[in-house]
C-alpha positions as CSV (number, residue, x, y, z in Angstrom):
1,M,-91.3,118.4,31.9
2,S,-88.3,117.2,34.0
3,Y,-88.2,117.1,37.8
4,G,-84.9,117.8,39.6
5,R,-83.7,115.1,41.9
6,A,-82.6,115.8,45.5
7,E,-78.8,116.0,45.8
8,P,-77.5,113.0,47.9
9,E,-75.9,113.8,51.1
10,S,-72.1,113.8,51.1
11,K,-70.0,111.5,53.2
12,A,-68.8,114.4,55.3
13,V,-72.4,115.5,56.2
14,V,-73.4,111.9,57.1
15,L,-70.2,111.5,59.2
16,S,-70.8,114.8,61.0
17,G,-74.3,113.8,61.9
18,K,-73.2,110.5,63.3
19,L,-70.4,112.1,65.4
20,F,-72.8,114.7,66.8
21,Q,-75.1,112.0,67.9
22,H,-72.3,110.3,69.8
23,L,-71.3,113.7,71.3
24,L,-74.8,114.1,72.7
25,A,-73.8,111.4,75.3
26,A,-72.1,114.3,77.2
27,Y,-75.6,115.6,78.3
28,P,-77.5,114.1,81.2
29,E,-79.8,111.2,80.4
30,D,-83.0,113.1,81.1
31,H,-81.9,115.9,78.8
32,R,-81.0,113.5,76.0
33,R,-84.3,111.7,76.3
34,E,-86.2,115.0,75.9
35,Y,-84.1,117.0,73.5
36,G,-81.7,114.5,71.8
37,Q,-83.6,113.8,68.6
38,P,-84.5,117.5,67.9
39,M,-81.0,118.6,68.5
40,A,-79.6,115.9,66.1
41,Q,-82.1,116.7,63.4
42,L,-81.3,120.5,63.7
43,F,-77.6,119.8,63.4
44,R,-78.1,117.6,60.3
45,D,-80.1,120.4,58.6
46,Q,-77.3,122.8,59.5
47,C,-74.7,120.4,58.1
48,R,-76.6,120.3,54.8
49,D,-76.8,124.1,54.5
50,A,-73.1,124.5,55.4
51,W,-72.1,121.9,52.8
52,R,-74.1,123.6,50.1
53,G,-72.7,127.0,51.1
54,G,-69.0,126.3,51.5
55,R,-68.4,122.5,51.2
56,G,-65.5,121.5,53.5
57,W,-64.9,125.0,54.9
58,G,-68.6,125.4,55.6
59,L,-68.6,122.2,57.7
60,T,-65.4,123.3,59.5
61,R,-66.9,126.6,60.5
62,L,-70.1,124.9,61.7
63,W,-68.1,122.5,63.9
64,L,-66.0,125.3,65.3
65,R,-69.2,127.1,66.3
66,V,-71.2,124.1,67.6
67,F,-68.6,122.1,69.5
68,P,-67.7,124.8,72.1
69,D,-71.4,125.5,72.6
70,L,-72.0,121.8,73.1
71,V,-69.3,121.5,75.7
72,K,-70.5,124.6,77.6
73,T,-74.2,123.6,77.6
74,S,-73.5,120.0,78.6
75,V,-71.5,121.2,81.6
76,L,-74.3,123.6,82.6
77,E,-76.9,120.9,82.3
78,H,-74.8,118.6,84.6
79,I,-74.4,121.4,87.1
80,S,-78.2,122.1,87.1
81,T,-78.8,118.5,88.2
82,L,-76.9,119.2,91.4
83,K,-78.9,122.2,92.6
84,E,-80.4,120.2,95.5
85,S,-76.9,120.1,97.1
86,K,-76.2,122.8,99.6
87,T,-72.5,123.6,99.1
88,M,-70.1,123.4,96.2
89,L,-68.2,120.6,98.0
90,E,-71.4,118.6,98.2
91,R,-72.1,119.2,94.5
92,I,-68.6,117.9,93.6
93,S,-69.0,115.0,95.9
94,N,-72.3,114.0,94.3
95,L,-70.8,114.3,90.8
96,M,-67.8,112.2,91.9
97,R,-69.8,109.7,93.8
98,P,-68.3,106.2,94.1
99,R,-70.7,104.5,91.7
100,S,-69.7,106.8,88.8
101,A,-66.0,107.5,89.6
102,P,-63.5,107.0,88.2
103,R,-64.8,104.8,85.3
104,F,-67.7,107.1,84.4
105,I,-65.6,110.2,84.6
106,F,-62.9,108.6,82.5
107,I,-65.4,107.6,79.8
108,A,-67.1,111.0,79.9
109,V,-63.7,112.8,79.2
110,F,-62.2,110.1,76.9
111,I,-65.0,110.1,74.3
112,P,-65.3,113.9,73.7
113,V,-61.5,114.4,73.5
114,F,-61.0,111.4,71.2
115,L,-63.9,112.4,68.9
116,L,-62.7,116.0,68.8
117,V,-59.2,115.0,67.7
118,V,-60.4,112.5,65.1
119,V,-63.0,114.8,63.7
120,T,-60.6,117.7,63.4
121,C,-57.9,115.5,61.8
122,T,-60.5,114.0,59.3
123,L,-61.9,117.4,58.4
124,V,-58.5,119.0,57.8
125,T,-57.4,116.0,55.7
126,F,-60.4,116.3,53.4
127,I,-60.2,120.1,53.3
128,L,-56.5,120.2,52.2
129,P,-56.0,120.7,48.5
130,E,-55.2,117.5,46.6
131,S,-51.9,117.2,44.8
132,Y,-51.0,114.8,41.9
133,A,-47.5,113.6,41.0
134,S,-46.0,112.7,37.6
135,I,-42.5,111.2,37.1
136,A,-40.2,111.3,34.2
137,R,-37.0,109.1,34.2
138,V,-33.8,110.3,32.6
139,K,-30.6,108.2,32.1
140,V,-27.5,110.2,32.7
141,D,-23.9,108.9,31.8
142,Q,-21.0,110.6,33.4
143,A,-18.2,111.9,31.2
144,A,-14.5,111.5,32.3
145,S,-14.2,115.3,32.4
146,E,-16.9,115.4,35.1
147,V,-15.2,113.2,37.6
148,T,-14.1,115.0,40.7
149,R,-10.3,114.7,41.1
150,M,-7.4,116.5,42.7
151,P,-5.9,119.5,40.8
152,G,-3.2,118.4,38.3
153,M,-4.2,114.7,38.4
154,P,-5.6,113.0,35.2
155,A,-9.2,111.8,35.2
156,P,-9.4,108.1,35.9
157,V,-11.2,106.0,33.5
158,G,-14.5,104.5,34.7
159,A,-14.2,106.3,38.1
160,Y,-17.3,106.7,40.3
161,D,-18.0,110.2,41.5
162,P,-20.3,110.2,44.5
163,Y,-21.1,113.9,44.0
164,F,-22.2,113.5,40.3
165,L,-25.9,112.9,40.9
166,K,-26.2,115.7,43.5
167,T,-24.5,118.0,41.0
168,Q,-27.1,117.0,38.4
169,F,-29.9,117.7,40.8
170,E,-28.7,121.2,41.3
171,V,-28.2,121.6,37.5
172,I,-31.8,120.6,36.9
173,Q,-33.1,123.2,39.4
174,S,-31.0,125.9,37.9
175,E,-32.3,128.7,35.8
176,A,-30.3,127.4,32.8
177,V,-32.7,124.4,32.6
178,L,-35.9,125.7,34.2
179,G,-35.8,129.1,32.5
180,K,-36.4,127.3,29.1
181,V,-39.3,125.4,30.7
182,I,-40.9,128.7,31.9
183,A,-40.5,130.2,28.5
184,A,-41.7,127.2,26.5
185,L,-44.9,126.8,28.6
186,D,-45.4,130.5,29.2
187,L,-45.6,129.9,33.0
188,N,-45.2,133.6,33.8
189,Q,-48.6,134.4,32.1
190,A,-50.4,131.1,33.0
191,W,-49.4,131.1,36.7
192,G,-49.9,134.9,37.0
193,K,-53.6,134.4,36.2
194,K,-53.9,131.2,38.3
195,F,-52.3,132.3,41.5
196,T,-52.6,136.0,41.6
197,G,-55.3,136.9,39.1
198,R,-53.2,139.9,38.0
199,S,-50.4,140.8,35.7
200,P,-47.9,138.0,34.6
201,L,-45.3,136.8,37.1
202,K,-41.7,137.7,36.9
203,T,-39.3,134.9,35.9
204,P,-37.7,134.6,39.4
205,E,-41.2,134.2,40.9
206,A,-42.2,131.5,38.5
207,L,-38.8,129.8,39.0
208,A,-39.4,129.7,42.8
209,L,-42.9,128.2,42.3
210,L,-41.6,125.6,39.9
211,Q,-38.7,124.6,42.2
212,A,-41.1,124.2,45.1
213,R,-43.1,121.6,43.0
214,M,-40.1,119.5,42.1
215,D,-38.4,116.5,43.7
216,F,-35.5,114.3,42.5
217,R,-34.6,110.7,43.4
218,P,-31.9,108.5,42.1
219,V,-32.9,104.9,41.1
220,R,-30.7,102.7,43.2
221,G,-28.1,100.7,41.4
222,T,-28.6,102.6,38.1
223,S,-27.7,105.9,36.4
224,L,-31.4,106.9,36.2
225,I,-32.8,110.1,37.7
226,E,-36.5,110.4,38.6
227,I,-37.9,113.9,38.0
228,R,-41.0,114.2,40.1
229,V,-43.4,117.2,39.8
230,F,-46.5,117.9,41.9
231,S,-49.5,119.9,40.8
232,D,-53.2,120.2,41.7
233,Q,-53.9,119.2,38.0
234,P,-52.7,115.8,36.8
235,A,-52.2,117.0,33.2
236,E,-50.1,120.0,34.3
237,A,-47.9,117.8,36.5
238,A,-47.1,115.5,33.6
239,Q,-46.5,118.4,31.2
240,L,-44.1,120.1,33.6
241,A,-42.1,116.8,34.2
242,N,-41.7,116.1,30.5
243,A,-40.7,119.7,29.8
244,I,-38.0,119.6,32.5
245,A,-36.7,116.3,31.2
246,R,-36.4,117.6,27.6
247,S,-34.8,120.9,28.8
248,Y,-32.2,118.9,30.8
249,Q,-31.6,116.6,27.9
250,E,-30.9,119.6,25.7
251,Y,-28.5,121.0,28.4
252,R,-26.5,117.8,28.4
253,S,-26.4,117.4,24.6
254,H,-22.9,119.0,24.4
255,I,-21.4,116.8,27.1
256,V,-22.9,113.3,27.2
257,P,-26.5,113.3,25.9
258,A,-29.1,112.3,28.4
259,E,-31.7,109.7,27.4
260,I,-35.4,110.1,28.5
261,V,-36.3,106.6,29.4
262,D,-39.9,107.1,30.7
263,M,-42.1,110.0,29.8
264,A,-44.4,111.3,32.6
265,V,-48.1,110.5,32.4
266,P,-51.0,112.2,34.4
267,G,-51.6,110.5,37.8
268,L,-54.8,108.6,38.4
269,R,-55.3,109.6,42.0
270,P,-53.8,112.3,44.3
271,V,-50.7,111.5,46.4
272,R,-51.2,114.4,48.9
273,P,-52.6,114.4,51.4
274,N,-52.3,110.8,52.4
275,K,-55.8,110.3,53.7
276,P,-55.5,106.8,55.2
277,M,-52.2,107.7,57.0
278,N,-53.5,111.0,58.3
279,I,-56.7,109.5,59.6
280,T,-54.8,106.6,61.2
281,L,-52.5,109.1,62.9
282,G,-55.5,111.1,64.1
283,I,-57.0,108.0,65.7
284,L,-53.8,107.1,67.4
285,G,-53.1,110.7,68.6
286,G,-56.7,111.0,69.7
287,M,-56.5,107.8,71.8
288,L,-53.3,109.0,73.5
289,L,-54.6,112.5,74.2
290,A,-58.0,111.2,75.4
291,L,-56.3,108.6,77.6
292,A,-54.1,111.2,79.2
293,A,-57.0,113.6,79.7
294,G,-59.4,110.9,81.0
295,T,-56.8,109.5,83.4
296,G,-55.9,113.0,84.7
297,V,-59.5,114.1,85.3
298,A,-60.5,110.7,86.8
299,G,-57.5,110.9,89.2
300,L,-58.4,114.4,90.2
301,A,-62.0,113.5,90.8
302,A,-61.0,110.5,92.9
303,W,-58.7,112.7,95.0
304,M,-61.4,115.3,95.5
305,G,-63.9,112.6,96.4
306,R,-61.6,111.2,99.1
307,R,-60.9,114.6,100.4
308,S,-64.6,115.6,100.6
309,G,-65.6,112.3,102.2
310,G,-62.8,112.0,104.7
311,T,-64.0,114.6,107.2
312,G,-66.8,112.4,108.7
313,T,-65.1,109.0,108.4
314,P,-63.4,107.2,111.3
315,P,-59.6,107.1,111.6
316,A,-57.9,104.5,109.6
317,T,-56.7,102.7,112.8
318,G,-60.3,101.6,113.6
319,A,-60.4,103.5,117.0
320,A,-63.6,105.3,117.8
321,P,-63.6,109.1,117.6
322,L,-63.3,111.1,120.8
323,P,-66.6,112.5,122.0
324,D,-67.1,116.2,121.4
325,F,-68.0,117.1,125.0
326,P,-67.2,120.5,126.6
327,E,-66.1,118.8,129.8
328,A,-63.7,116.5,128.0
329,V,-60.9,119.1,128.4
330,S,-59.8,120.5,131.7
331,P,-59.8,124.3,131.6
332,C,-57.0,124.4,134.1
333,S,-54.4,122.0,132.9
334,G,-55.6,121.7,129.3
335,S,-55.2,117.9,129.6
336,T,-57.7,115.5,128.1
337,L,-59.9,113.9,130.7
338,A,-60.8,110.3,130.4
339,P,-64.6,109.6,130.2
340,R,-66.3,108.1,133.3
341,S,-66.4,104.4,133.3
342,S,-69.9,102.9,133.9
343,S,-70.0,100.1,136.3
């Protein structure tokens, strides 16, 4: 009798749980002390269920539902702590009190914005379909008849044509070359089942899909052409690249035969998306956006704090405020009367 082992948690689930614990800092301290651990445990359970149900998409839907609710409830909890204040201006003044502004406000805005950008970028990076690349190299020699020249002028021997490689790129992408690849690999039937699940594709449709998966690069200082093909399956990418190279070699056989120098092999790891670069860009972009948002909110809070606290403060010149006596103003002349001096 065999017992099933519990499935280990994925990195995405563990990362989501840790990020949610950091986001709980948006709640007041008393609220975190009382409800922080149960909320974190509940979210971890929801992450496990979402991962089992839909993998990356399930986690994404969970974050899209949880994060707006977290922002809303944290704001409501902060507002509820200010109920002892009498007016809205006093509540804002208490929230923006000097001991917490602007540093506390900057941190309170910076951390959620930064984490939101980084989490979103990371989740999107891991959700995007992976793509593998395979490269076949072909050596192409230019015939004298292919050199671009003025009409009526003889073809120079050993001349260099800067448009030759660009012309060959277009030839490789033409139906004359790719049509034979589609027929040899029966891509109309195979891709019809793979992408649409219905009847076979038409040749123009398969041609457009194949052209979108191709990329060409000349090897600098040589007459080599790299035929690069992308696919979600490593074996398919290599098969397509080799078939295109052979078809192009056959096309060139009546001019100057092309030589296949390197055959394509299946890639060991995906080349798209570039996960390290995407996450790095997400961190840098999150820092910039969080810095802008934190600075703006902290500046606004400081301005509102000065405005709300300036009504009862003495003038900046250091002079004492005028007494608010009814007899300080003459009803006849409207002029200000000086207060009596005491001897």
